[in-house]
N, C-alpha and C positions, 0 to 999 in steps of 0.2 A: 511643842509642835506635835501634831497628830501623827500616828503611824500611817493611817489610811483615810482618804476621803472617797466616799462612794457617791457618784452622781447617778441618780435614777432610782426611784422607789418602787419599781416593779418587782416581779418575783425574783429575778436574778439579783438585783441590788439588795433586796431584803434577805435573801439566802446568804449572800456574802456577809452582810452585817451580822446576821445570826451566828455565823461561824466565828467571826472576830470577837463577838460578845462572849461566846463560849470559851475562847482562849484568853480572855482578859486583855485583849488588845484595844488601844485607843483608836477611835474612829468617829466619823460623823457622816451621816447620810443626808444628801440634799435632793429634794424632789421639786420639779418645776410646778407641778399641779398643786391644788389645795388639798389633795388627797393622795394616799398611797395606793399602789396596785397597778399603775400603768394601764395596760389594755384590759386588765381584769376589772370589771364593773358589775356589781350585783345590786339590784334595787328592790325594795319591797313593794308589792302591789297594795294600793291604798285600801281596796275593798276586801280582798281575800287574804292578804298577809303573805301570799306566795312570794318568795324571793326569786327574781328572774335574773338570768345572766345576759347582759348586753355585750359582753366581751367573750373571752374563752368560756366554753361550757363543759367540755369533755376531757377526759384523759383515758388512755388505753393501757391497762396494766400488762397486757400480753407483750407489748412492744415498747413500753415506756417504763423501764424499771426504776429510774431515779425518782420520778414523781410518785410512783406506787409505793416505794419505800418511805418517802417523806410523809405521805398521807397516813400510812400506818404508824410511823413514828410519832406524828402529832396527834394521833387518835381521832382523826376526822371521819365522820360517818359518810358513807358513799353508797350509791345504788346504781343499778344498770339502767342505761338509756332504754326507754321503751321502744322496741322495734318490731314487736309481734303484730302480724296482720298484713293486709294488702297495702300496696303502694299505689298512689294515684299519679297519673300523668295527664296534664292538661296541655294538649298540643294544638288545639284550635280554640280561639277566644269565643267562638259562637256555639261551641258544643260543650257537653258535659265531659268531665275527665274520664279517661280510660282507667280501668282497674287492672293492675298486673300483680302476679304473685311474686313475692320476694322474701328471702330468708332473713333479711335485715340489712339496713343501709349503713349502720354506724359501726359495724365490725367489733363488737364487744366493748364499746365505749361505756364509761361510767361517769356519773356526775356526783358532785359533793352536795350533801344535804345543806340547805340554807345558802346555796350558791357558791361559786368559785371564790368569792371574797372571803369565805371561811379560811381558805389557805393563806390569804394575805393577812387576815386578822391574827391567825395563829403565829405566823412568822414575826409580825410586828409586835405582838404582845410580849415577846421576850426582850425587846429592846428598851433601853432607858429613854424616857421622854426627851431628855436634854440632848440625846445623840441624833435625833431625827428632826429634820427641818423641811417643812413643806413651803410652797410658794417661793422657792429659791431657784431661779433659772440660771444655768451656767452660760456665761458669755464668752470666756476665753480661758486658756490654760497655758502655762509657760514652764519650760524646763529651766530650773534655776540652779543647776549643778547637782547639789546633794539633796535637793527637794523640788517639789513642784508648787506653783502658785496658781490658784484658781480664782477667777473673778466671777462673782455671782450678782444677780440683780434680785432685790427683794423690796417690794412696795416702793419702787422708784429709787431705792437706795443701792449703791454699788458697794460691795464689800469684798475683801480679799481673804482667802483662806490658804494657809500653807500646810503641807503635809509631806511626809517622806515619799509617799506614792499615791497615785489616784487610780480609781476604777471608774470607767465610764460605761455604765450599764444602760446605754441609750441606743436606739436604732442607728446603724451606721450612716444612713442617708441624712438623718437629722444632724449628726455630728458634722458632716461635710457642709451642710447648708447653714447651720446656725452658730457653730463654734469656731473661734479663731485660735489656731495653734501656733505657738512660738517655741522652737522653730517649726516651720511647716512640715507636715507629714510627707513621706515619700510619695511621689506622684503615682507609683504603681499601687500603693496601698489606698490612696484616695480614689483611684479608679475602681478598685475592688469594692470599696465602700459604696460608691455610686451605683455599682452594678448589683447591689444586694437589696432586693425589694423588702419593704417592711410588711410582713404578713398581715393581711386583712386591713391595712392602713386606709385604703380607699373604699372600703366596704361599709355597708350600713346594715343594721340588724333590728328586727322587730320581734317583740313578744306580745301576744294578745291574750289576756286572761279572760276566762269565760266561766259559766256556771258549772259545767260538768264536761267530762271527756266523752261526749256523745259519739265521737268517731270510733272509739274503742268498742262501744256496744254494737256498732254496725260492722265490725270486723276489719276496720281500718287501723293501720299502725300510727297514723298521724304524719307519716312521711309522704311528701308529694313533690313533684317537679313540674314547673310551668315552663314549657319550651317554646312557645310561640313568640313572635317578634314584639308583641305588645305586653310582655310579661312585666309585672311590677315586682313580684316576689319570684325569684328563680327556684328557691328550695324552701320547703316547709318541713317542720319536724315537731314531734310531741315534746312539750316543755312542762309537763305536769310534775308535781313534787313526788317525793319518794312514797307518799301514802296514797297517791292518785286521787286524793280528795280535793286538792287545789289544782284546777285544770288550766292549761294554757297551751297554745301553739306558738312556736318560734319560726322565724324565717329570715333568709338573707335576701336583700333586694337585688334585683337584676339590673336596675337602672344605674348608669354610671354617675359619678359625682355631679357633673354639670346638669344633667337632667333632674336629679334629685333637688337641686337648687331651684331649677325652673318651675318644678311642680310642687314646691314646698307647701304652699297654702292648701292645695288639694290632696296632698300625699296621704294624710290619714284616711280620707274617704276612699282613695284608690286602693290602699292596702287592705282596708276592711272589705271592699267589694271583691277583691281577688280571693281572700280567705273564704268569703261566703260562697263564691262561685265553686271553689274546690270542695269545701266541707259543709256547706249549708248556710242558709240565711241567719240562723241563730247566732252565728259568730261575727256577723257584719259590724255590730256595735259593741264589741267587747272592749275591755279596758286595755288601751294600747300603751306600750313602752317602747321607745324608739331611740336608737343612737346612730348618728352618722359620724363614723370615725374619720372621714375625710375632712371634717371641720375641726378636728383636734390638732392644734398647732404643735403639740408635743407628742403626737403620734405619726401624723401624715406629712411627709415632705412634698415639695412641689413635684419632684420626680415621681413619687408614688401616685400622685393625682393624674399625672400625664401618661405614665407607662402602663403596660398591661399587667394584669394581676397574676404574676408568676409566683410560684412557691418553690424556692430552692431548699430542698430538704436537708442539704448539707452545707453548712456555712463555709465560706472561703477560708482556707488555712491562713491566709495573710492576716485575717482579722483576729487570729488567736496568738499572734506573735507578740511578746512583750516589747515595748517601745521605750525609748529614752533611758537606756541602761536599766531596764526592768522597773522603771518608776511609773510607767503608764501602761495600763491594761484595758483592753476593750472587752466589753461584755454585752449582755442582752441576748434575747432569744435567737436573733439572727446570726450570732456567732457560734451557735452550737455545732458540734461535730456531726450530729444527726438530729432529726426532728427540729430543724431550725425553724423558728417562728412559733413553735408550740411551747407550752409551759415546760415540757421535757427539755427542749433546747435551752431554755433559760436556766434551768437547774443544772444541766450539763456544763454550761458556761460558768455557772457559779462554782461548781466543783473544780474546774480548771483554774479559775482565779484563786480559789483557796489554796491549791497546791503551789501556785506561783508566789502567793503572799507568804506561805510557810517558808519557802526558800529565802525570800527577801528578808524575812525577819529572823531567820535562824542565825546562830553564832557562826562566824566565819573561821576558816582555817588559815594557815600561813599564806604569805604573799604569793607563793608559787601555786596556790590552789591545789595542794597535794597533801593528802593525809594517808599515811601508811600504817596499817596494823598487821597483825599476824596473817590474816586472810584465811583462817581455818573455819570451815563450816561447823557450827555447833550442832548437837543433836536436836536442839530446838528448831534450828533452821531447816535441817533435813526433814523433820516431821512436818513443819509448816509448808515447805515446798512440795512435799508429797501430797498434802491435803489440797494445795492449790492445783497441782496437776490433775488430781481426781476431779476437782471442781470443773476445770476446763474440759476434761473428757466428757463430763455430764452435759455440757452445753451443746453438743453436736446435734442432737435431736431437736432441742429447743431452737437452735439457730435456723434449722431447715423450716421449722414451723413459722418462725418469724419471717423468713424469706417468703413463704407462701402467703402470709398475711399481708406483707407489703405489696406483693404481686397482685393479689386479689383487690386490695384497696386501689391500686393504680388502674386496674381494669374497670372497677366500679365507677371510677371518675372518668372513664373513657380516654385514658391516656394511651398513646400509641408508640411512643419513642423511648428508648433506653429502659425498657421495663425491667429486664434482668439486671442490668448494671445498677440501677437505683435500688432495686429490691435487695440484692445481695449486699450492697454497701450498707444499707440500713440495718440489715440483720447483723452484719459484722460489727458495726459501731455499737449496737445494743450490747453485744457480748463484751466488747471492750469496756463499755461503761460499767457493766456489772463487775467485770474483772478488777477494775480500779477500786471499786468499793470493797471487794474482797481483800485486796492488798492493803487497804487502809486499816482493816481490822486484823490482819494477819500478825501472829506473834512471831517476831523475828529478834534474834540476839545479834545486835550489830557490834558488840564489843570486840569481836574477832574478825571483822569484815573490812576489807580494804576499799577505800574510795580514792581513785586515782583520776585526776583531772576531771572531777565531777561525775565519774562513772563508778557505780558500785559493782563489786565483783559478783553480787547476787543477781544483777540484772540479766545476764545470759541464762541463768537457770529459770528465771521467770519467763523469758522469751521462749526457751526450749519447750515449755509446757504447751505452746501453740503450734509447734512444728507439724504435728499431724492434723491439727484442727482445720486449718485453712484448705489444704489440698482435699481433705475429705469433704468439706462443705462444697467446694467447687464441683467435685465429682457428683455429689448428690444433686446439686442444682442442674447440672447438665443432663443427668438421667431423668430428673423430674420434668424438665422442660420438654424432653423428647416424647414423653408420654402424656403431656398435658393437653386435654381437649381445648381448654380455654386459650391456649397459645397457638392452636393449629392455624388460626388466621393471621398469625404473625411469623412468617417463615424465618426471619432473622433471629427471633427469640426462641422459636421452636427447636431449631437446630443451630446451635451457636457456632459461628465460624471461628477459626484460629485468630483472625484479626480482632474480632469482637472480644474474644476471651483475653487477648493481650490488653485491650483497653480496660476491661474489668479488673484484671490483675494489677494494672498500674494504679487504679483507684484504691484497691485494697492495700497496695504497698504504701501509699501515702497515709492511709488510715493506720496501718501498722506502725509506721515511723512515729506518728503522733502518739499512739498508745505507748510505744516503747519509751519515749521521752517522759511521758506522764508516769509510767510505772517506775522508771529510774528515779524520777523526782520524789516519789513516795518513799522508796527505799533509802535514798540519800538523806531525806529529811529525818529518817529514823537514826541516821548516823551523824547527826550534828549539823547537817545542812550544807549542801554544795550546789553549785550551778551545774545542771545536767549537761553532759557532753552531747555533741551533735552527730557523732560517728557510731551510732548504734547498729548492731548487726541485724540485717533484715531477716524476716522469716523465710524459711526454705520452702 
């Protein structure tokens, strides 16, 4: 019997498989599509050879530490998104676009050379061919006591796979819509899954390749927004390669799924006309590459097609709880603690799943779940904890910068609600993600450390490193908001009320609890593996 079955061959599922392969664990990965990558889709242009992304295009090293570290680890080449130059806004279909000055639309975004599929290729290249199975769609999953049984469909044939545990790295809404669970999932969890939109699932994307980036020569960035009611493309951006010799523009369609279907026959002409109206007639007949994700059965659920295109940057904590006695784990980008829906969220979910699997596969202690040792902190631990405290202290300035980045990003998207709440939570979650990575590599001597009822005696020392961090960050945010001209039109954000601060602190406390559990899990796994306790001391 396999240790683990992974369902979903997107970035989350592949990252989990890679970690299991590195540890020598037995696993199998099943993907419903005939290809790996999930929403990552890069295709070569037939004439220019330019690789264009019809799915995720960017990552942001400033605020997405996990993917930045993975890209570096895999040795993947990357380059900055071209943002220099004026931005165009077409507000009237009968007039020329207006030119506005802008310092950049994409906020320090970077792209991978040869497309985002380079990440998928690098992750999958480390996996044995026999452990990866495409064209296998999950139908049902059953808790069978000490193992799980998965039923999959392949080429019209039904097959059963048994494993000690399963990871479902699939958008939550698709799980609710397509998969039968025995026993049924808790109704509260099911509702949380239904309320979690699949990011970009109902969207469509165009990339149009052309002879040269003439817009750059005329001082335009390639960024444009079409805001009138007849818009076909709502947003356009520069999609050239890293050498700028292979030119292209990309864009997201403004039309909803039903209108895209109605206009399907004439859509290529409509898209070409709009690009030409914004950037000139030379682009009207460029080489078009188009993907409507709403037509992808393994991406877009019925709820995604019918509901508004919301982006929940922080996955619901219910989606991150182990199920069925820790034999079933939910994954995928939408379950990320932060950057949910993005590749960063997918990798954050993969890290969480790895920690859970490490616990599940570690040797167990006695029936009482209690292992006592001397409980003396070694010199090694004292030095390591001091290093960790220093690292945490160094994050204060970086966290404030991350907060400002999230805030500016929200303002650029013309968001008007919960600006401070979402921005500070995003900044805190990024620090926690980096902190867990630091703890993974920390040298700790666990031979003299007690683990009682699943809790390591080192955990309070790790928590203590943050006791000054959070109050200081909140104070910095309050002071920044009061002096921010950008927030002067948002009175509730400009001068934070006590009630609003309490809401923010409640969110931070939930994030802190989750971080503490994960940190404890890492330390316990170094001490032969225990189930983390739930009564961890909150930050002061």
